[in-house]
Backbone bond lengths (Angstrom), bond angles and torsions (degrees), N, CA, C in turn:
res aa  C-N    CA-C-N  psi(-1)  N-CA   C-N-CA  omega(-1)  CA-C   N-CA-C  phi
1 M - - - 1.474 - - 1.460 111.63 -
2 L 1.274 122.60 131.21 1.445 125.06 -178.34 1.477 110.66 -68.52
3 I 1.409 117.81 131.41 1.415 122.60 -177.18 1.574 106.28 -115.36
4 L 1.294 117.18 127.61 1.423 120.22 170.78 1.567 110.41 -97.30
5 S 1.289 115.99 137.22 1.468 115.02 -179.41 1.548 111.49 -137.09
6 W 1.235 114.75 154.07 1.464 122.10 168.93 1.507 104.44 -151.92
7 P 1.292 116.38 170.02 1.464 119.15 -170.86 1.500 113.80 -46.77
8 G 1.344 120.31 121.17 1.388 123.36 173.50 1.545 114.35 80.42
9 K 1.293 119.50 6.22 1.445 118.94 -173.76 1.554 109.23 -154.04
10 E 1.262 119.16 127.23 1.523 123.98 171.93 1.547 106.51 -125.84
11 M 1.359 112.54 134.74 1.491 118.44 -178.82 1.497 107.39 -142.28
12 T 1.362 115.19 148.94 1.479 116.15 170.92 1.520 107.87 -72.56
13 V 1.303 116.70 169.80 1.491 123.34 179.85 1.551 106.63 -60.43
14 S 1.399 120.85 -49.06 1.336 123.55 179.31 1.517 115.01 -56.19
15 A 1.293 114.80 -43.63 1.497 121.59 -179.61 1.494 110.19 -69.08
16 T 1.314 120.35 -33.87 1.509 127.10 176.66 1.506 106.11 -64.04
17 I 1.335 115.55 -52.15 1.465 120.09 -178.12 1.496 110.28 -59.89
18 A 1.367 116.31 -45.72 1.471 121.62 -179.90 1.552 109.42 -58.58
19 A 1.319 119.94 -40.66 1.391 123.89 -177.86 1.536 108.82 -66.58
20 L 1.302 116.41 -38.79 1.474 119.31 177.45 1.483 115.12 -64.73
21 I 1.361 115.33 -34.73 1.444 119.02 -178.95 1.524 115.32 -108.02
22 S 1.362 114.97 30.88 1.442 122.36 -172.98 1.453 111.37 -62.23
23 W 1.373 119.59 -24.66 1.451 120.04 -176.88 1.525 111.13 -80.25
24 I 1.261 121.46 -7.10 1.433 124.82 178.71 1.546 107.48 -89.36
25 P 1.362 116.05 145.19 1.440 120.07 176.48 1.505 112.27 -55.12
26 D 1.348 114.80 147.33 1.455 121.50 -175.52 1.551 111.52 -53.57
27 W 1.333 118.63 -43.41 1.442 120.58 -175.06 1.539 109.26 -67.45
28 A 1.340 119.14 -37.12 1.429 122.28 176.23 1.549 113.46 -68.63
29 A 1.319 114.95 -37.72 1.462 121.02 -177.89 1.528 106.15 -69.72
30 T 1.333 121.04 -35.60 1.480 122.10 176.74 1.507 111.02 -61.87
31 I 1.257 115.26 -42.62 1.531 120.89 -179.71 1.515 106.76 -66.97
32 I 1.260 120.56 -48.92 1.448 124.51 -178.14 1.568 112.61 -60.27
33 I 1.323 114.42 -44.32 1.511 116.39 177.83 1.509 111.15 -65.01
34 S 1.358 117.31 -36.70 1.439 120.57 179.16 1.509 112.92 -67.24
35 M 1.323 117.15 -23.34 1.472 123.08 -179.86 1.552 110.83 -77.09
36 L 1.244 116.98 -23.84 1.466 119.01 -175.99 1.474 114.19 -78.45
37 P 1.394 115.23 136.94 1.389 117.80 -178.14 1.516 115.05 -64.93
38 V 1.315 119.93 -25.81 1.400 122.73 -176.63 1.538 112.73 -78.94
39 A 1.352 115.58 -17.57 1.487 118.37 -176.70 1.472 110.35 -121.73
40 E 1.312 120.60 -51.81 1.429 125.50 -171.91 1.510 113.76 51.29
41 L 1.269 122.54 -157.06 1.435 122.69 177.75 1.423 115.28 -71.31
42 R 1.380 117.10 -16.53 1.442 122.61 176.44 1.515 112.02 -65.79
43 G 1.318 117.81 -24.21 1.404 120.72 177.41 1.538 111.33 -102.44
44 A 1.328 118.82 -27.57 1.423 122.54 -173.02 1.450 110.66 -78.80
45 I 1.350 121.76 -39.99 1.455 123.97 -176.37 1.549 111.29 -65.25
46 P 1.382 117.84 -46.21 1.499 114.19 179.95 1.512 110.11 -63.62
47 L 1.312 120.91 -41.51 1.354 122.53 -179.61 1.477 112.79 -64.69
48 A 1.345 119.54 -37.20 1.444 121.92 177.70 1.550 114.32 -69.75
49 L 1.332 115.48 -33.48 1.440 121.38 -178.26 1.510 112.94 -86.12
50 A 1.266 118.41 -25.88 1.465 121.76 -176.87 1.582 108.14 -61.37
51 P 1.343 115.35 143.60 1.474 121.30 -179.79 1.592 108.40 -63.04
52 A 1.328 113.03 150.64 1.479 116.23 179.36 1.501 110.76 -62.75
53 E 1.298 118.67 -28.14 1.457 121.78 -179.72 1.535 113.71 -58.92
54 V 1.304 116.54 -25.51 1.482 122.51 -178.76 1.512 111.70 -107.09
55 G 1.383 113.70 10.67 1.483 112.97 177.17 1.545 115.35 100.14
56 G 1.378 116.00 0.34 1.472 118.80 179.05 1.471 108.36 -91.31
57 Y 1.324 111.90 -170.21 1.552 121.56 -179.75 1.538 111.35 -97.25
58 G 1.317 120.81 -18.34 1.425 122.95 -179.07 1.574 113.39 60.08
59 M 1.349 114.33 38.90 1.479 116.37 178.89 1.471 112.03 -79.61
60 A 1.302 114.54 163.11 1.492 119.14 172.62 1.531 108.79 -73.08
61 V 1.302 116.26 154.61 1.484 121.63 -177.47 1.551 113.50 -58.41
62 P 1.297 120.48 -48.08 1.470 116.84 178.17 1.538 115.13 -65.20
63 E 1.255 118.22 -35.82 1.507 120.63 175.71 1.550 110.29 -64.54
64 A 1.335 118.59 -48.61 1.436 119.89 -178.95 1.523 112.81 -63.65
65 Y 1.343 113.29 -44.81 1.509 115.78 175.87 1.515 112.99 -58.67
66 F 1.285 117.43 -52.04 1.443 120.17 -178.09 1.542 114.33 -60.13
67 L 1.343 117.31 -43.86 1.467 121.09 -178.50 1.543 107.88 -66.54
68 A 1.351 117.03 -43.25 1.463 119.65 179.78 1.546 115.99 -62.24
69 V 1.399 112.83 -39.63 1.411 114.16 178.25 1.532 112.89 -72.25
70 I 1.294 119.04 -36.65 1.415 124.55 175.80 1.578 108.69 -59.00
71 G 1.359 114.74 -50.78 1.461 119.26 -178.46 1.543 109.10 -63.03
72 N 1.222 120.11 -39.21 1.504 122.84 -176.00 1.539 109.31 -68.70
73 M 1.320 115.97 -31.25 1.500 120.52 -178.70 1.559 112.83 -83.65
74 I 1.298 118.43 -20.77 1.464 119.00 -176.93 1.505 114.50 -54.34
75 P 1.368 119.17 -48.19 1.513 120.33 177.62 1.455 117.47 -71.76
76 V 1.325 116.78 -12.11 1.530 117.89 -171.38 1.497 112.87 -66.94
77 I 1.296 118.01 -48.08 1.466 118.22 -178.90 1.499 113.02 -62.25
78 P 1.288 121.87 -47.25 1.466 122.17 174.96 1.577 111.83 -59.87
79 L 1.252 117.58 -38.95 1.443 122.35 179.09 1.522 108.64 -63.11
80 L 1.334 118.28 -51.58 1.484 122.15 -176.88 1.537 107.60 -63.67
81 L 1.306 120.45 -39.46 1.465 119.84 -179.97 1.477 116.33 -73.98
82 F 1.349 115.84 -31.41 1.488 115.85 -170.69 1.528 115.98 -107.18
83 L 1.357 119.08 -8.66 1.469 118.59 -179.35 1.549 108.44 -62.18
84 G 1.311 122.58 -39.34 1.441 123.89 -177.90 1.523 109.72 -65.16
85 P 1.378 118.90 -55.74 1.413 122.08 178.48 1.543 116.95 -52.57
86 V 1.374 111.20 -42.80 1.497 117.14 178.40 1.502 110.27 -67.17
87 S 1.331 117.54 -42.69 1.486 120.93 178.57 1.596 109.97 -59.71
88 D 1.351 113.70 -46.29 1.426 117.25 177.57 1.498 113.59 -58.72
89 F 1.369 116.71 -42.41 1.454 122.94 179.84 1.512 109.64 -61.42
90 L 1.328 114.01 -47.66 1.537 119.20 -176.68 1.477 111.76 -66.97
91 R 1.291 119.06 -27.84 1.505 122.46 -177.57 1.510 112.35 -68.45
92 R 1.326 116.45 -8.20 1.441 117.80 173.86 1.480 114.63 -64.42
93 W 1.365 116.89 -23.58 1.420 124.19 177.17 1.514 109.53 -97.02
94 K 1.290 118.49 138.62 1.451 122.74 -171.67 1.556 111.43 -62.94
95 I 1.307 116.59 -39.89 1.494 117.26 -179.39 1.577 111.05 -62.27
96 W 1.294 116.31 -40.94 1.465 118.81 179.53 1.569 110.11 -71.50
97 D 1.281 118.14 -38.04 1.408 121.60 175.68 1.548 113.10 -59.68
98 I 1.333 114.05 -40.99 1.459 115.53 175.39 1.483 114.11 -67.94
99 F 1.391 116.37 -38.69 1.439 120.30 176.53 1.523 111.38 -60.87
100 F 1.321 115.64 -50.26 1.506 117.22 -176.76 1.514 109.94 -64.73
101 N 1.316 117.65 -39.99 1.529 118.52 178.30 1.502 108.07 -60.93
102 W 1.307 119.69 -44.09 1.517 122.09 179.18 1.580 107.44 -62.49
103 L 1.246 115.07 -47.80 1.529 119.81 -175.60 1.544 110.25 -57.77
104 F 1.396 113.57 -52.05 1.513 116.41 -176.40 1.580 110.06 -70.68
105 T 1.275 118.70 -38.66 1.511 118.25 177.40 1.514 110.92 -62.10
106 R 1.329 114.23 -48.30 1.499 120.16 -176.93 1.515 110.49 -61.25
107 T 1.311 120.05 -45.60 1.404 127.65 -172.72 1.482 106.81 -71.41
108 H 1.268 120.55 -50.76 1.452 123.65 178.94 1.548 110.42 -58.90
109 H 1.329 114.64 -42.30 1.479 115.00 -179.87 1.487 115.79 -64.24
110 K 1.370 113.93 -38.96 1.507 121.65 -174.46 1.531 111.10 -82.29
111 H 1.325 120.63 -32.04 1.450 123.77 -169.88 1.445 118.30 -126.15
112 N 1.316 120.16 -8.63 1.451 122.49 -169.99 1.506 114.11 -60.04
113 A 1.310 119.35 -36.13 1.518 120.01 -176.41 1.555 108.75 -67.00
114 R 1.342 115.45 -42.81 1.392 119.99 177.83 1.553 115.56 -60.74
115 F 1.406 114.42 -46.26 1.427 118.98 177.84 1.546 113.14 -67.18
116 E 1.280 114.39 -35.96 1.504 116.41 -178.54 1.585 109.66 -73.50
117 K 1.356 114.67 -30.94 1.486 116.56 -179.24 1.546 107.13 -74.93
118 Y 1.296 118.39 -46.74 1.465 122.75 -169.71 1.529 113.91 -107.03
119 G 1.296 119.78 -10.75 1.445 124.15 169.16 1.495 114.90 52.89
120 T 1.286 115.78 -125.42 1.458 123.05 -178.08 1.481 115.26 -68.21
121 L 1.357 117.05 -27.35 1.454 120.66 172.77 1.500 112.06 -59.18
122 A 1.419 116.52 -44.51 1.447 120.62 175.85 1.500 111.35 -59.04
123 L 1.312 119.14 -42.79 1.435 123.79 178.53 1.521 110.86 -62.18
124 T 1.332 118.17 -44.58 1.400 122.54 178.87 1.504 112.51 -59.32
125 L 1.397 113.66 -45.29 1.488 116.89 -178.24 1.541 109.63 -72.15
126 F 1.294 117.98 -31.07 1.442 120.53 -179.06 1.591 107.14 -66.35
127 V 1.265 120.22 -44.04 1.427 123.21 179.33 1.526 112.40 -72.10
128 A 1.360 116.98 -32.72 1.426 119.58 -178.91 1.473 119.53 -73.35
129 V 1.325 116.62 -20.49 1.476 122.99 176.14 1.545 110.05 -70.33
130 P 1.216 119.74 113.39 1.509 123.04 -174.20 1.550 109.28 -82.18
131 L 1.368 118.78 68.48 1.428 123.38 176.68 1.587 101.68 -126.53
132 P 1.326 110.94 164.34 1.464 116.77 177.49 1.570 109.32 -61.92
133 V 1.268 113.78 141.75 1.530 127.10 176.38 1.583 108.00 67.15
134 T 1.272 120.23 32.21 1.446 122.95 173.44 1.470 115.77 -127.92
135 G 1.274 120.83 22.43 1.464 125.38 -171.71 1.489 113.13 -94.68
136 A 1.301 114.75 -164.50 1.488 124.24 -176.61 1.490 108.45 -63.17
137 W 1.331 121.61 -40.66 1.452 123.21 -174.01 1.541 110.33 -68.87
138 T 1.314 118.79 -40.10 1.431 123.46 177.85 1.480 107.87 -72.41
139 G 1.381 118.51 -37.27 1.423 120.58 176.56 1.560 115.22 -60.83
140 C 1.361 114.99 -36.39 1.481 120.42 171.35 1.461 110.93 -59.86
141 A 1.345 117.32 -47.36 1.459 120.43 178.58 1.544 112.30 -59.15
142 A 1.320 113.91 -46.00 1.501 119.48 178.38 1.524 111.48 -58.76
143 A 1.370 115.33 -44.03 1.489 119.20 -179.35 1.495 107.98 -64.71
144 F 1.293 121.87 -41.87 1.480 125.62 173.50 1.550 113.50 -56.18
145 V 1.368 113.92 -53.01 1.450 117.39 -174.45 1.594 110.69 -66.06
146 F 1.314 115.90 -32.91 1.463 120.52 -177.30 1.560 113.67 -91.30
147 G 1.350 113.44 -3.69 1.412 117.32 177.62 1.552 117.69 71.00
148 I 1.305 113.07 29.48 1.490 116.31 -179.53 1.503 108.60 -74.02
149 E 1.295 117.63 135.37 1.443 127.73 -176.64 1.509 106.89 -59.61
150 F 1.365 116.23 143.48 1.458 123.26 -174.97 1.487 114.87 -49.41
151 R 1.312 116.89 -53.49 1.518 120.56 -175.71 1.477 110.47 -65.56
152 H 1.321 119.95 -33.51 1.469 121.60 -179.05 1.470 109.28 -74.00
153 A 1.356 114.89 -42.39 1.502 119.16 179.33 1.558 107.90 -64.00
154 L 1.334 121.42 -47.11 1.439 124.33 -179.92 1.527 110.62 -53.97
155 L 1.269 116.66 -51.97 1.494 124.19 179.82 1.555 108.16 -60.09
156 A 1.295 119.12 -49.33 1.461 120.39 179.05 1.500 115.16 -59.76
157 I 1.323 114.54 -41.57 1.464 118.42 -178.08 1.493 108.47 -74.74
158 F 1.341 123.14 -37.60 1.397 123.54 174.83 1.473 114.14 -59.97
159 T 1.337 115.59 -43.69 1.483 121.14 -179.79 1.554 108.32 -64.78
160 G 1.315 116.88 -43.02 1.444 122.91 178.98 1.518 110.64 -61.85
161 V 1.367 118.81 -40.11 1.439 121.55 179.37 1.533 109.31 -65.70
162 L 1.379 117.00 -42.46 1.481 118.75 -179.58 1.518 108.14 -63.75
163 I 1.297 121.51 -39.23 1.465 121.50 -178.80 1.512 110.34 -69.94
164 A 1.298 115.60 -43.22 1.511 119.20 178.31 1.547 110.53 -61.63
165 G 1.286 114.57 -35.71 1.552 119.16 177.55 1.441 109.40 -62.28
166 I 1.325 119.35 -48.08 1.460 123.43 -178.87 1.583 109.48 -61.68
167 V 1.344 114.60 -45.42 1.496 114.02 179.13 1.518 113.18 -66.55
168 V 1.310 120.13 -43.18 1.442 121.74 176.69 1.525 110.83 -63.61
169 T 1.282 117.32 -43.26 1.511 116.36 173.72 1.482 116.67 -58.59
170 A 1.353 115.28 -42.50 1.449 118.50 -179.96 1.496 108.59 -67.25
171 L 1.306 122.66 -42.29 1.407 125.75 -178.71 1.598 110.49 -64.88
172 T 1.326 113.36 -40.12 1.448 117.43 -178.67 1.534 112.21 -67.56
173 L 1.406 112.71 -42.67 1.473 116.38 176.69 1.515 113.86 -63.13
174 A 1.352 115.93 -35.00 1.446 121.47 176.47 1.467 110.70 -65.46
175 G 1.350 114.58 -43.23 1.396 119.47 178.11 1.505 117.16 -63.88
176 I 1.331 112.56 -40.66 1.549 118.50 173.96 1.497 110.72 -64.75
177 G 1.347 118.66 -40.30 1.392 123.83 179.36 1.569 112.42 -62.98
178 I 1.358 117.10 -38.13 1.405 121.78 175.87 1.488 112.09 -62.35
179 F 1.430 112.29 -48.12 1.437 117.18 -174.27 1.614 110.67 -69.39
180 E 1.303 116.81 -27.15 1.431 119.65 176.11 1.542 114.50 -68.66
181 L 1.352 113.86 -23.79 1.454 119.55 179.09 1.590 108.81 -67.88
182 F 1.279 113.99 -29.18 1.480 116.18 -175.61 1.453 106.38 -101.93
């Protein structure tokens, strides 16, 4: 987990974001944190479920899960719709055209066989794995690079987010349970 530090204080990215938006109601902060590519629901659910005594929001499990999934999905539709037009716009400049040609060639060369064979299932599993750089934002980029149709990409990413939410919730509850033993 990424730790931000400055003299006398160390905080996770999620805790730093939570401190910056502490004036916002807990439910809204959970949604906002889930929308951010640096945290997504992987950061929002632990913060929402953690007891208030340790700096969390102390939410009920269904509320935390629902708000985090909603927040994680909010940027997905705009990303899926606008990655293509933004890429096309940027390609007018040589440096961006070189970058996108490199990106597409490299990605297709390294991963195309897997994505063609497994398609949206691969995208779902990619988003569902709760590791850094495997969330909905990166899933949108992968769907764009591999040319997955909008409705298939949206369903695959949504399913992956639901699965990731279940995994993160279970791991968070297990962690909270372990800490409560001590």
